[in-house]
N, C-alpha and C positions, 0 to 999 in steps of 0.2 A: 445846076442842082445835083446831077449825077456825081460831079466831082466832090461836092460837099459830103455826100453820103459815103463815098469811097474813103475820104480823109477820116471820117468818124469811125469807120470800121477799123482802119489801120491803127488809129489811136487806141481803140479798145484792145486790139491784139497786143499792142505794145504794153499796155497796162497789165494785161494778164501775164505776159512773159516776165515783166518786172516783178510782179507779185510772186510768181513761181521762183524766180531767182532769189528774191529776198527770203522766202520761206526755206528754200534749199540751203541758203547760207546760214540761216538760223539753226536748222536741224544739224548741219555739219558742225557748227560751232558748239552746239550742245553735246554732240557725240564726242567731239574732241575734249570738251571740258569734263564730261563724265569719265571718259577712258583715261585721260592723262591727269587732269587736275584733281578730280574727285574719285579717281579709281580706287585708291586705298580705302576711302571711306565706305564706298558701296560694297567693296569686297568684304569688309568687316561686317556690314549690315547683313549681307547674304549669309555669312557664317553664323551670325547671331540668330538668324531665322532657322538654320538647319542644324546648328551645333549648340549644345547646352550641357550643363552639369546635372547628371542624374544622381539620385540618392542610392547609396549602397546599404542594404540592410545589415546591421550588426548581428552576429550570432547571439541568440538568446542564451542567458545563463542557465546553468544546470540546477536541478533540485535533487538533493540527496536525502536519504534517510539518516537516522541518528548514527548508523554504523558505516556511513560513507558509501552506501549502495545507491546507484543512480535510480531515481524515480522518474525523472523527466530530463531530456537533453535535446539539444538542437544539433542535428547532423548536417554537414554541408552537402548540398546538392547543386548541380550545375545544369543550366540550359546551354546546349551546344549548337552552334551554327557554323556554316562554312562560307568562306569567301574564295571561291574557285576562280575568280577573275582578277585576283590580285596581280599587280604588275610583275611580281617576281615569278609567277607561275606561267611559264611559256608553254606553247603547244607541245614541245618535246618533253618537257618535265611532266606535264599532265598525262601525255600518252604513255610515258614510261612507268607511271605509278598507278594509273586508274585500275588496272586489273587486281593488283595486290591490295590496294586500298579498299576496293569493293569487297574483296574476300574477307579482309580483317574486320570491317564494319559488320558484315553479315554474321561472322562467327561470334562477334562480341554481343550483339543485340538479339540474334536468332529470331528476327521478325520478318526478314525478307531474304531472298536468295542473293547470291553474288551478282547474277545477271540483272536482277531488278535494280539493285543499287547502282550497278555500272550504267544502266540506261538513264537512271534519274540524274546521276552526277554529270554525265555527258550533256544531258538536256539543260541542266542548270548552267553549265559553262557556256553552252551555245546561246543561251538567252541573255547572257551578260549580267545575270543576277549577282549582286555583290553580297547578298546575305541570304543563305539558304538554311532554314531551321532544320537541323538534323534530328535532335531528340531533346526532350525535357527531362528533368529530374534524374540526371546521370550521377551516379555515386562517385565519390572521390577516387575509389579504386579503379573504376572504369575510365575515369578521366585520365588517370595516369597511364593507362593502357593506350588510350587514344593518342596521347602525346607522342607515343613511340611508333605509331603506324606510319607506313610509307606516305611521303609527302608532308604529313603533319609534323614529322620529326624535324623538319627544316625550320620550325619556329612559327610564331604567329603570322607575321607578315609574309614570309616566304612560303609557308605551308598552308595558310588560309584557315587555320583552326581558331574559332572564336568561342569563348565561353564566359558566362557570367554566373557568379555564385549566389546562392540563396540558402536560407536555413529551413529545415523541415523538422517539426517537433515530433519526437519519438518518446513513447513510454515503454521502457524495457520490460516492465512487468505487466504490460497491456492494461487490463481493466482494474488492476489492484489499486485501491485507494484513488481511483480516477476522479471521483467527484471532489475529494479534498485537494488533490493536485490541481484540478480545475483547468481553466483555459481563459485566454484573453482575446477579445474580438472588439473592434471598434464599432461594430454594428449590433452587438449584443451585450447584455449585462455581464460584467466580469464575474468569474466564479473561482472559488478556492484560492490556493496559494498563487497560482498563475495570475489571477485577477488582482489580488490584494497587493502583490509585490511586483506588479508589472513594471513600474518605473525602475526598480533595481535590476530586474531581469532583462530589460530591453536593451540597455547599452546605448552607445552613440553611433549613429549612422555615418558613413563616409560619403565621398563624392567621386564621380568619375565622368570624364568628358566623353560625350556620345554625339553622334551625328544622326539626324533623322533622315531616313531614306524612304524610298517608295513603299507604300503600304503602312506608313506610320511606324515602321520598325526603327528602333534606336540601336545603332551600331557603335560599339566602343571605338574611340579614335586611336587609343594606344593601349599598351599592355599593362601599364601601371595605373593604380588609383591615384587621383590627385590628393585625396584625403582618406587615409586608411580608417576603416570602421573600428570602434572599440567595443569588444564583446561585453555582454552584460555580466552582472555579478551573479554569483551562485548563492543558493539558499540551502542551508542545512536544516532540515525539518526535525521534529521530535519523533516522527514515526519510525517504527521498527518493521521493516518489510516482512521479516519472518513471523512476527506476532500478527501483523496485518493479514498475512496469508491464512493463518490459523483462524482468525476472527471471521474473515469473509467466508471461508469454507464451512465453518460451523454454522454460521448464520444461514448460508444458502441451503444446506442440507435440511435444516429445521423448517425453513420457510417452505421449501418444496414438499416436505413431509406433510405439513399442515395446510398447504395451499393458501398461505397467508397473503394479504394484500401488499404489505411492505414490512420491513424490519430494519433495525439499526443496532449497532454495538459500538461502545466507546470504552477503551481501556486507558486509565490515567495512572501515572506514577504519583503515589500519595504525597511524598515530601515536596515535589517540585511543581506538580500540576501539568507536567508534560504529557501530551497525548501520544501514547505508543501505538494505538490502532483505532481507526474509526471506519466502520463499514456501514453502508446504506444501500439496501437492495429493494427494488420494487418489482412487482409481478408484471411480466410481459405476456406470458402464456403459462400453461401448466408446468413447463419444464425450464422456463427461461426467466431469469431475474437480472436486471441491470441497475447500475448506479445512475439514476436520473435526477435525484434530488437528495440534498443533505438533510435528512430527517432529524439527525441527531442534534443539529444546532438550529434548525429552522422550523421544525414542526412543534408548535405549542399545542398541547392537548391536556385534557383532564388526567392527571397522573394516577388517580385512584389510590389504592392502598399503600403505595410507596410514600405517600404524603403523611401517613399516620405517624411516622417517626418524627416529623416536624411538629405535628400537633401535640403528641405526648411529651416531647422534649419541652415544648412551650409551657405545658402545665406543670411539669416538674421544675423547670427553671423559675416559674412564678410561685413555687411552693404550694401548689394546689393539691398535689397527691404524690405518692411514692410508688415504687414497684410493687410493694406488698399490699397496697390498698385495693379494695375490691369493688366490683360493680356487677349488678345482676343483669345478664343479657337475656334472661328468660328463654323463650322459645325461638329466639333469633329474629324476632320481628318487633319493631317499636314504631308505633304510630305517633307522629308529631305534627300537629296542625293538620294540614291537608296532604302530608307526605308520609310514606312508610319507609323506614330504614330496615334493610334485610341483611342477614348473614348468609353466607354460602352454605354453612353447615346445617343440614336438614334437622329440624327439631330443636335447634338452639344448643347453646353450650352452658346455659345456667350461670352460676356465680363464678366469676373469673377475677384473678388479680390483674393489676395493670400490666404486669409483665406477660401474663397469659393472653390478655386482650391483644397485645402486639404479636405474640408468637402465633396465635390462632387466627390473626387478622380479622378480628370482630369489628364490623362496621357499627353494630349496635353499641358495643362497649365503648368504642372511641367517641361516638356521637353523644352518648349519655354523659360520659366524663366531661367533655368539653362544654356541653350545654349546661351541665350542673354548676360548673364553677365560673362560666363566663356569660351566661345568658343575660345577666343584668348589666354586665360591662363588656359587651362583645368587642369594643374597640381596643380593650386591654389585650385581648387575644391577638388581634391584628397587629397591634404595636409590638408585641413580643415576636411575632413572626418576622416583622421588618427588622427588629433589633438582631435577630439571628441571621439576617442576610439573605433570606429566601427570595427577596425581590430584587437582589442585586443583579445587574446584567453588564459585566465589564466588556469593554470593546475587545473583541477577539482578533486573532491574527488573520482570520478569514471572515469575509462579510456574510451577511444573511442571517444573523442570529435573531431568533424570535424573541419578542419582548415578554417578560414574565407578567402575568395578569393575576395579581392577588389583590382583590378589591378590598376597600375599607368600608366601614359603615356609612360613610358619606357618599358612597357611590350610589347613583340612582338605581343600579341593578340590585342593590341589597334588599333582601326580603326577610321575612320572619324565619325561614328555614335555612338561610344562608350559613349561619354559624355551624350547626350540626353537620350540614352537608359538606362544607369546606373542610371539616375536621378529618374526613376520610377521603379527601382528594377530589371533590366535585365543586362546581361553581368557581373554579380557578384554572389557570392554564400555565404550564411550564414546559420547557423543552427537555428532552432526555439529558442533555448536557448540564442544564441548570439543576436538575435533580441530582445528577452524579456529583456535581460540584459541592453540594451540601453534604452528601454522604461521605465524600472524600475528606471534608473538613472534620467529620466525626472520627474517621480513621486517623486523621492527623492531629488528634487531641485538641480539636476545636479551632485550629488554624485553617482558614479558608484560602486556598490558593487559586490564582487566576489560571484557567485552562490555557495552555500554550501549544502552538503547532510549529513554531520556528525557534531554533536554538541560536543561529547566527547568520549573518550575511557576509559573504567572502568576495574578495576581489583578487584574482590571480593567486588563489590558494591561501590568502591571508585574511583573517577575520577583520572586517572594518566596523562591524557592529554586532555585539553579543547581547542576547536577551536573557537576563537573569530571572530566577523564580520570583514571582511577585505576589505578595500577600494582599488580599482584598478585604479580609476581615480577620483581625488578630484573635478574637475570642467569640465564637458564635454562641457559646454557653459556658457555664462554669465547669470546672473539672469534675465535680460530682455528677452533674447532669450528663456529661460526656461518658463517664464511666457507666452510668445506668443505661445510656443508649447503646453502648457496646454490648452490655450484658443482654439486653433485649434482642439485639441483632444476632448474637451467637445462639440465643435460645431458639430463634426461628429455624435454624439448621439442625440443632440438636434435638428439639422436641416439638417444633411447630410445623408450619406449612411447607417447609423445604427440607424435610429429613432425607429426601432422595439425593441431596447434594452432599450429605455427610460422608467423610472418608477418613481412613486411619492415618493418612500421611500428613495432613495439615488441616487447620480449621478454616472454615468459611463463615463469615458473618454477613447478614444481608436481610433483605425484605422482598417478599413476593408481592406482586400487584396484579389485580385483574379488574380492569375498568370497563364499564359499559359506555360506549361512545354513541351518542344519539346522532342520527343523520337528519339534517334539514329540519331540526326542531320537532321531530316526530315523537320525542319523549323516550323514556327508558322503560325497561321491562323485559323479562326473559322471553315473553311471547310477542314482543313488538317486532314487526318486520323492519322497522326503521332503526333497530339497535344492532350494533356490532360490538365486538370485544377487543380489548387491547391487553395483552399479557406482558408482564415485565418482571425482571429481577434486577435488583441493584444491591451492591455490597462490596466487600473487600476481602483480601486474603494476603498472607496467612493472618488469621484473626488475632493471634497473640503478638504478632509483629508486622503490622500492615505495610505491604510494599506497593500493592496495586489495588485500585478500585475499578469497578466495572459496572456498566449498566447495559441491559439487553431489553429491547422493546420489540414486540411482534404484534402488528396490527392486523385485525380481521382474520384470525385463523378460522378455517371453514370446514375442518374435518371432525367437528363435534367435541374437540378438546380445546379449551381456551384459558385454563388457569395458569397463572404465572409459573408455578413450580414445574408443571408438565411441559409447557411450551418454551418459556424463556430460560428456565433453570438449567436444562441440559446444555444450552449454548454457553451459558456462564461457566458451567463446570468443565466443559471440554476445553475452553480457553484457559481457565485457571489451572487445570491439570497440566496442560502442555507448557504453559509459562513457568509454572512451579518446577517442573521436571527439567526444563532446559536452561534455566538461568541459575548459574552457580551462586551468585550473590544473594539469592533469596533463601538459601539454606543456612541453618545454624552452623557456625564454625566448630570444627573439632579442635578443642583446646588441649586435649591430652591424647596421646597415642597409647592405647591399651595393649597389653601383651595378651594376644588372643591365642597364642600357642600353648595349649594345655597338654598336648601329647605330640609325639613324633608323627609327622604327617605321612600319609601313604605315598610310597614312591614306586613308580612302575619299573618292571624289569626292562632291561635294554642296554644301552651303551654304558660301559663301565666308566668311561671318561666323563660322560654327562652326569652320571649318578654321583660320582665323587665331587664334581663341581657344585652340584646342588647341595650336597651335605656340607661342603666347606662353607658355602655362602650363608647357609642357615645355621651354622654352628652346631651341626649334628655329627656325633661321633660315628665313624665308619670302621667296621671290623672286617678285614679281609681274611677269608679262610682258604682261599685258593691262590694259585700262582696267577700272575697278571694275565688277563685275557680281554678281548675286545667287547664281547657281549656276555652279560651275566644275569643271574637271578638275584633278587634281594629279599630280605626277610627282616621283620621287626618282632622280636620276642615280646610277649606280654609283660607290661610293667617295666619295659626297658626303653631307654632313650638312644640306644645304639642300633644302627643299621648294619645288618650282616650281609656281606657281599660274597656270594659263592656260586656253585653250580655253573661251571664253564659251558655256556651254550655252544660256543664255537667248536669246542672239543667233541661234544656229542654229535653235532652235525657232520663233523669230519669222519667220525666212526660209523655214520649211517644209522644213528640211534636217535629216536624222536625225543627232543628235549622238552622241558616245561616252558611254554611261552605264554602262559596265562598272565594277564596283567601288563603285557607289553603293548606299546603303541603299534598301530598298523604299519607305519612307515618302516620302522626298524625290523619288524617281523617279516614283511615282504622281502626286504633286502636280503635277509639271511636265508629264508626258506626257498625263494626262487633261485638263488645262487647254489643252493644245495640240491636243486633238481625237482622240487615239489611243483605240482600244478595246483595253485591255491585258489579256492573259491571263498568269497567274502559274503557274509550275511550280517547286515546291521551296520551301526556306526559307533565309534567310541573306542573303548579298550577291549582287548581280547578276553572273553570270559569263558570260552569253550573251544576245545580243539578236537577234531574228529578222530585223531590217532593218539592212543594212550602214550604217556611218557615211558620211555625205555623200549618201545617197539622198534624193530628193525624196519628200514624202508629202503626203496631203490629209486633210481632216477625215473621221473615221470609219475610218481605216486601222487594220487589226488588227495588234497587236504582241505577240509572245510573249517574255516574259522568263524565263530560267532562273536559279534561285538555288541556291546551295550554301554 
């Protein structure tokens, strides 16, 4: 029995050993297979898990203004890291360079002392770290300096310097036109040119082989990119940064003065529709305004009196009335159904012609005219508005355009008072740019141009797509109606509500607007707490040869002044004055050179050589009465075209006799008098008109002489 038990135990032990041997053999065989047979495969798999191709962002294209000035650009910046445990960096090499390297880095970035950098770099090497993030957003110039630092100058693998490029968007003119320039973000709605032309600006990214190391950090494997990125295209806009600067500053000053809620300005070239300036500012606090929203293209509001041009042109185009026809505005109040139309002029304006209705901006006159001729056929009025293109909304170069809302009689919102109220700019909504587009068409003899913000797209300096001026309505009205509209608009500045814009240098044509804006359905009325005001002026200049059209809108002025001529008008005039004075092509050409020389010009006493040169170049006869001398007096006898040169100043000073130096320039006089020994005192600027020592008086060295200039 005991023997059987012993045999059973031995048999079990044998089976265990056998199993262990078999398992060991299996493990060994698998190890051999993995290392030798499948080694290459598993090494590749390991590399695939730790190494991959990372995207390299292409530099975004530039945005230029119409004169090639940069509005937006992408500058290259670099994230810099160190591999101080590279195989090529021995202990001796590291020890020889650590002091000077720490000093150079400290001097470059000025954020830590040399000793702190030295301790950190020694610690990094001791830890075996192969990727130490040194600094982000290093400029190209600083990167070039880093490349020449001790140790780093040995090259990437021998010196351990690692850097990756990225682009950072910069606006050279900071906030100027920032909303129109815009931005692009994958997590937000695209804005402005950056958003609308993102595809062209973005370019094509490249590829680079990187290895993922501890901490999820991606370390470039080599110095070269596998696929080089292709930078984005450039955009040439229609904006002029100089005019943009004028527009934004003028708008800001007026908004601040009146503590307005927001305001916008658009300046458009009449013939092409190109936008030269577009400014949008909204109130942050009493002294700060920012570009937070593009009101000019996105804010649809009731335009108020600027719409009267559209209404009166509709009536004239339909043959209902002419400029000399009259309407009685009475005391400036007209009750129609359950509403009362009011004029701003206290006591009313009485009987007015159609031209005067527009010039004086009479709500009552406009409403009565339109209601009289269209009350039985209101859709005829709406149809005429549509035919003139007021409801057109062409796709702009930048997104966010508000839709025009000019309702027809079929609209469920139409009521018995809609016709007269629409006639002077209520119960309809338009953006400032839509109003400007119509006025620009009038300035352009009836041709309505599409507003444009982009002139061309460029690739490596060459245009790959050009945008030509685009007509969206060939004739908004007949030539006779356009002529009458221009006459009315000029009358507003000459005799109407905007006489404060009149000047002697050039003519302005336009229309003031003062609209009541109801808040939250609270209704209108001067005493209503729910009502605010919107002041505007829209027009063009020079009126006799229109080059530019412009609209200014100021919302919610709160300093007791809210009329268009007083709030928006000064902004328009400041912009038009500066544009008119600075752009040569806006002035009339001089076709004939007139001979303005009606008499011999005045010539200063002074250098004989200079005087003779002037006379020779101006074809003036010069008569010499004295021997040749360096400095002389000159005289022109009455009714004579001859300059007489005489009175040798040099000779008088040599003889210590005070000469006549009246009429001389200060430079020549000081040279002569100080060399002669005078102590000269100067009073005033310009030409010498008085000398304290009489002509012919003897003088000695050190004599004080006072010269008065004017």
